[in-house]
C-alpha positions, -999 to 999 in steps of 0.1 A, spaced: -110 -82 -101 -132 -113 -102 -166 -108 -87 -171 -127 -55 -205 -145 -53 -229 -137 -25 -227 -164 2 -246 -166 34 -220 -166 62 -232 -181 95 -223 -164 128 -197 -190 137 -187 -174 170 -223 -177 183 -225 -214 174 -212 -244 194 -184 -265 180 -209 -293 173 -231 -269 154 -202 -257 133 -192 -293 125 -227 -300 114 -229 -268 93 -197 -276 75 -209 -312 69 -180 -330 83 -177 -360 107 -180 -355 144 -145 -368 151 -130 -343 126 -103 -333 151 -88 -368 149 -95 -379 114 -96 -346 94 -107 -345 58 -97 -372 34 -76 -363 3 -107 -369 -19 -129 -346 3 -102 -319 3 -99 -320 -35 -137 -318 -39 -140 -289 -15 -111 -271 -33 -130 -275 -65 -162 -261 -48 -148 -232 -28 -117 -224 -49 -81 -218 -37 -74 -200 -4 -60 -168 -19 -71 -132 -23 -85 -121 -56 -63 -96 -75 -75 -65 -91 -70 -64 -128 -37 -47 -133 -34 -18 -156 -11 -25 -185 18 -2 -194 0 9 -226 -31 18 -206 -10 39 -182 6 57 -211 -28 63 -227 -41 77 -194 -13 102 -193 -15 114 -229 -53 114 -232 -59 151 -229 -64 180 -253 -30 197 -249 -10 166 -256 -32 159 -287 -23 194 -300 14 187 -294 11 153 -312 -6 170 -342 21 197 -343 48 170 -342 31 151 -371 30 183 -392 67 190 -383 76 155 -393 59 159 -427 78 192 -432 111 175 -421 106 149 -448 96 174 -475 113 207 -468 137 214 -439 149 182 -421 171 199 -395 148 226 -380 117 205 -381 135 174 -369 147 193 -338 111 205 -332 98 170 -334 125 158 -310 117 185 -285 79 179 -285 84 141 -282 108 146 -253 84 168 -234 56 143 -239 78 114 -228 91 132 -197 56 142 -185 42 107 -192 70 91 -171 64 115 -142 27 106 -142 33 68 -144 57 69 -115 31 86 -92 5 59 -98 0 26 -82 -6 33 -44 -37 11 -43 -18 -17 -61 9 -15 -34 -16 -17 -7 -31 -49 -22 3 -64 -25 10 -56 11 -22 -75 21 -11 -105 1 23 -105 18 6 -109 52 -9 -143 42 7 -175 54 26 -197 28 18 -231 44 0 -247 74 -2 -279 93 -36 -296 88 -51 -330 97 -56 -351 65 -65 -388 64 -59 -390 102 -24 -376 102 -9 -341 105 7 -329 73 20 -296 60 2 -283 30 4 -250 10 -20 -224 24 -37 -221 -10 -49 -257 -7 -67 -252 26 -105 -256 24 -135 -251 47 -138 -281 69 -100 -286 73 -86 -288 109 -55 -265 112 -30 -271 140 -16 -239 156 15 -233 175 36 -203 188 46 -180 160 23 -195 134 6 -172 109 -31 -182 107 -39 -192 71 -77 -188 71 -106 -179 94 -109 -206 121 -135 -216 146 -115 -229 175 -123 -265 187 -93 -269 210 -72 -243 229 -42 -247 251 -34 -213 266 -38 -199 231 -36 -161 224 -34 -143 190 -20 -109 181 -47 -93 159 -34 -58 157 -32 -60 119 -69 -67 117 -86 -51 148 -59 -26 160 -58 -43 194 -22 -42 207 -27 -68 234 -29 -105 223 -65 -119 225 -70 -150 247 -89 -177 228 -116 -201 239 -137 -229 226 -172 -222 240 -199 -204 220 -202 -166 227 -236 -156 239 -247 -123 223 -278 -102 225 -295 -92 192 -277 -97 158 -246 -119 163 -231 -105 131 -226 -71 148 -202 -85 174 -168 -68 170 -140 -90 157 -120 -84 189 -148 -99 210 -151 -131 189 -127 -149 212 -134 -184 198 -123 -173 163 -89 -169 148 -86 -148 118 -65 -150 86 -32 -131 86 -30 -128 124 -3 -144 145 -2 -169 174 14 -151 203 13 -180 228 0 -215 233 -13 -241 210 -47 -250 195 -67 -266 167 -92 -247 146 -119 -257 121 -116 -237 88 -148 -218 82 -138 -192 56 -111 -190 30 -98 -165 4 -121 -136 -3 -146 -147 23 -122 -142 52 -122 -109 72 -88 -99 56 -105 -108 22 -131 -82 29 -104 -56 35 -87 -67 3 -120 -62 -17 -124 -27 -3 -88 -18 -12 -93 -31 -48 -124 -10 -52 -105 22 -44 -112 47 -72 -87 73 -82 -102 107 -75 -86 139 -86 -80 167 -61 -94 202 -66 -62 215 -81 -60 187 -107 -96 192 -116 -90 229 -120 -59 221 -142 -82 200 -164 -107 228 -167 -80 254 -175 -65 230 -200 -98 227 -219 -103 265 -220 -67 270 -230 -70 244 -257 -100 261 -272 -82 295 -271 -51 280 -287 -71 264 -315 -90 296 -322 -57 316 -323 -41 291 -346 -71 293 -370 -69 331 -370 -31 330 -376 -35 305 -404 -63 325 -421 -44 358 -418 -11 344 -432 -28 324 -460 -54 349 -472 -44 382 -457 -7 387 -463 0 374 -498 -28 353 -511 -13 346 -545 21 333 -533 11 318 -499 16 281 -494 -9 263 -471 18 242 -455 39 272 -446 8 290 -432 -1 259 -412 34 256 -398 33 293 -387 0 287 -370 12 256 -353 44 272 -341 22 299 -324 1 271 -309 31 253 -295 44 285 -280 11 290 -261 8 254 -248 21 250 -212 35 216 -218 54 217 -185 23 225 -164 20 190 -149 57 189 -142 55 223 -125 26 211 -103 46 179 -95 77 199 -85 55 222 -63 40 191 -46 74 177 -40 86 210 -25 56 210 -2 62 174 8 99 182 17 87 211 38 62 189 56 89 163 62 111 189 80 81 192 104 80 155 110 50 149 87 56 121 62 33 122 31 32 92 7 11 106 -21 21 140 -35 -15 153 -42 -23 146 -5 -4 178 4 -32 199 -11 -61 184 10 -39 180 41 -36 218 42 -73 221 51 -72 194 78 -75 206 114 -80 174 134 -69 138 126 -85 110 146 -67 78 143 -60 46 163 -23 40 169 -18 2 168 -26 -13 134 -29 21 118 2 40 126 22 10 139 22 -27 131 26 -40 166 55 -62 153 90 -64 168 115 -60 140 152 -62 137 166 -27 128 204 -31 132 229 -59 133 263 -53 150 294 -75 146 329 -71 161 341 -49 132 310 -37 114 275 -24 117 246 -32 94 213 -15 88 182 -38 82 154 -29 58 123 -34 79 100 -27 50 113 -55 29 87 -81 19 112 -110 14 139 -124 36 171 -121 17 207 -112 26 203 -80 5 181 -66 34 213 -60 53 233 -29 42 266 -20 59 264 14 75 289 19 103 273 52 113 238 38 117 226 40 153 262 44 164 253 71 188 233 47 209 264 25 212 286 53 226 299 36 258 315 67 271 282 85 273 268 55 291 296 56 316 291 93 322 254 87 327 260 59 352 283 83 371 256 109 375 231 83 387 255 69 413 264 104 425 227 111 432 207 141 423 226 165 446 259 157 429 251 178 399 243 208 421 275 209 441 296 239 433 323 263 448 297 279 471 288 246 487 325 237 492 333 271 508 304 268 531 316 234 542 351 248 551 335 276 571 315 252 592 
């Protein structure tokens, strides 16, 4: 990821609109005139495009090397090389099968490891998907729609109901404006916006984001009203950009079980090498020194080494994790990363905010019903395509069972005592 230079960020929420205009070095009537095309191009060159920096993606070769870079795999590769030499010079069938088996084991274990990687990359991609694709700004005295990447500090962005905010804005005009900031602050209720400066005691930078009511933040949504905001931060310098930087800095840490497996693998590799040396020495010098061939002795030693290598150790651990995840799922606990099962077993209390952490505070379409079919919608899809709708006539069908609804209405109309009437009550009525 590209390093973001240090930049002094003023406390925009504690400044008046006039002070913000002066700090950004724009004209006083910026709301009416906006930036000129030349000014926007110059500021785009100075501040860079309005987009989040991406972490350097690990190439496929690097992922493969990360999986095979251990002692046990090195021993397997060495054995496969010797078997390949013997297949060429001596017995092509037996040694060829041995090479194929070893190569297959290495490939399967490598594929399993690669599939498990990439959770941090997915999180960064999800943040990028939250950004707006375009916005309406004032340029050369007129309102125009421009790509969000071309927005620069000093631009005036026009906001309306349903708009996704493209950058951090200092509001200079509000008309019953409120923004849904659950994705950033976790606040489920839309925040009403204002224009006046916020008076704070002490350090203004310590004011919570939810209390900065004269600011609109990148990747949040306009829930109601209209407004105009002055762009004060773009790209990595926005609040969502700070989160993106933290996500990209996530380091892969091994759990205790994986660290123990590495330790066991090293001790096991040392024992296997020592045993192979002893086996080779005994066969070459101890059994029949005069007629022994070093290649045959080496092959015997390596066969013993291969027999002792637990090449399926990682696969066994993965299967065990998967089994534990399935058991947790039966108890309504969904786990995304398999190794998390291990550490989750020692957790006693989880403290978490609901909105923005466990939920997105977004109303989503889940099912689409026509006169003759029922469709299930993929709510986790990042793109709007017709492939998101999959026909499934059994999906949510129970909720549409009209007979159950009629029976329920009958109970409600009959009152609470209707369900308690029985033969005893009827008999009592006749006696009276």
